[in-house]
Every structure is written in structure tokens, then in C-alpha cells.
C-alpha positions as CSV (number, residue, x, y, z in Angstrom):
1,M,82.9,-20.4,9.7
2,H,83.3,-18.2,6.6
3,S,80.6,-15.9,5.6
4,K,79.8,-15.5,2.0
5,S,78.6,-12.4,0.3
6,K,74.9,-13.0,-0.2
7,S,72.6,-11.4,-2.6
8,R,68.8,-11.7,-3.0
9,S,68.2,-13.1,-6.4
10,K,65.4,-14.3,-8.5
11,P,65.6,-17.7,-10.1
12,K,67.7,-18.0,-13.2
13,N,65.8,-17.7,-16.5
14,S,62.8,-16.0,-14.7
15,G,63.3,-12.8,-16.6
16,Q,63.7,-10.9,-13.4
17,L,66.8,-9.1,-12.2
18,T,69.0,-9.8,-9.3
19,V,69.0,-7.4,-6.3
20,T,72.1,-7.4,-4.2
21,K,72.7,-6.6,-0.6
22,W,74.7,-3.6,-1.8
23,E,71.7,-2.2,-3.6
24,D,69.6,-2.8,-0.5
25,R,72.2,-0.8,1.5
26,L,72.0,2.0,-1.0
27,A,68.2,1.9,-0.9
28,T,68.4,2.3,2.9
29,I,70.6,5.3,2.6
30,L,68.4,7.0,0.0
31,K,65.2,6.3,2.0
32,R,66.8,7.5,5.2
33,N,67.6,10.8,3.5
34,G,64.1,11.3,2.0
35,I,65.3,10.7,-1.6
36,E,62.6,9.3,-3.8
37,Y,63.8,6.6,-6.2
38,Q,62.7,3.7,-8.4
39,R,64.6,0.4,-8.4
40,Q,65.5,-1.9,-11.3
41,V,64.1,0.5,-13.9
42,R,64.1,-0.2,-17.7
43,I,65.3,2.7,-19.8
44,R,65.0,1.8,-23.4
45,K,67.3,-1.2,-23.9
46,Y,69.0,-1.0,-20.4
47,S,68.0,-1.9,-16.9
48,V,69.4,0.5,-14.3
49,D,69.8,-0.2,-10.5
50,F,68.1,3.1,-9.4
51,L,66.5,6.1,-11.0
52,I,66.1,9.3,-9.0
53,P,63.6,11.2,-11.0
54,P,63.7,12.9,-13.2
55,N,67.1,12.0,-14.7
56,V,69.7,10.7,-12.2
57,I,70.7,7.0,-12.6
58,V,72.6,5.4,-9.8
59,E,74.5,2.2,-10.5
60,V,76.1,0.0,-7.8
61,T,79.2,-1.7,-9.0
62,G,81.2,-4.7,-7.8
63,S,83.9,-6.9,-9.1
64,V,81.8,-8.2,-12.1
65,H,81.9,-4.6,-13.5
66,K,85.7,-4.7,-13.8
67,V,85.3,-7.4,-16.5
68,R,82.5,-5.4,-18.2
69,L,84.2,-2.0,-18.0
70,F,84.0,-1.2,-21.8
71,H,80.3,-2.3,-21.8
72,D,79.5,-0.2,-18.7
73,L,81.3,2.9,-20.2
74,R,79.5,2.6,-23.5
75,R,76.2,2.2,-21.7
76,S,76.8,5.2,-19.4
77,K,77.6,7.4,-22.4
78,E,74.5,6.3,-24.3
79,L,72.3,7.0,-21.2
80,E,73.9,10.4,-20.9
81,T,73.1,11.2,-24.6
82,W,69.5,10.5,-23.6
83,G,69.6,13.2,-20.9
84,Y,70.5,11.1,-17.9
85,R,73.3,11.7,-15.4
86,V,74.9,8.4,-14.4
87,V,76.4,8.1,-10.9
88,V,78.5,5.0,-10.1
89,I,78.7,3.8,-6.5
90,P,81.3,1.1,-5.9
91,N,80.4,-1.6,-3.4
92,H,83.2,-0.7,-1.0
93,M,81.9,2.9,-0.7
94,L,78.7,1.4,0.9
95,L,80.8,-0.3,3.7
96,A,82.6,2.9,4.8
97,D,81.7,4.6,8.0
98,D,80.9,7.8,6.0
99,A,78.8,5.9,3.4
100,N,75.8,8.1,3.9
101,E,77.8,11.3,3.3
102,A,79.8,9.9,0.4
103,V,76.7,8.6,-1.4
104,L,74.9,11.9,-1.0
105,Y,77.9,13.8,-2.2
106,K,78.2,11.7,-5.4
107,I,74.5,12.1,-6.1
108,N,74.4,15.8,-5.5
109,N,77.6,16.8,-7.2
110,P,77.8,16.2,-10.9
């Protein structure tokens, strides 16, 4: 039996955003390390995966982001002009044995 990558998602056209298992994994890492965060936050015209107050945005990226590379770069630059620091965590990083340390390093080292 083949296992498919599952994500928790809201019904299409509900106006609500999809939450993936990768984002759940990151939330577990942040929570385990006592890092306060907000999920699926709207910042002006963008929705971001995580906001670590006051100004760190953490985005979890997968294969869909390869297609949207230009859009994602433009979005990150715009968020940075508004005073945010954007940290990108690729899905595969969350699978690694050292995922906890790798995520904390990326978040804490601009």
C-alpha cells in the first residue's frame, strides 16, 4: 500500500486556508521550544504560515513553491520592506533527524 502525503485542509471555496502536515510539524517544534507564534496570519494583502512576534515570519515551502518562485520572492521582499524578517523552511528540513536544531538555527540567525 502506498501512503500519500496528507494535509489537513478546509473545503474549497470556504475562504479558509489549508494547513499542511509540514506546518503541524513546525508548530510542534516551536511549541516544544517555548516559542510563541501565531498561525495563518494575515499581514496586509498576504497570509503567512507563522508569525513569531513581533516581526519574524516563517514560511513552510514544498514543491508548489518551485512553480511560484518569482511570486514568493516578490512577496518576501515586500514583507521585508514592511519590517518583517522572512524565514523559509523547506519541507524536507522538517523530516531530518536534526529538524529541531535546524529550524531553531534558521529562526535565530538572520
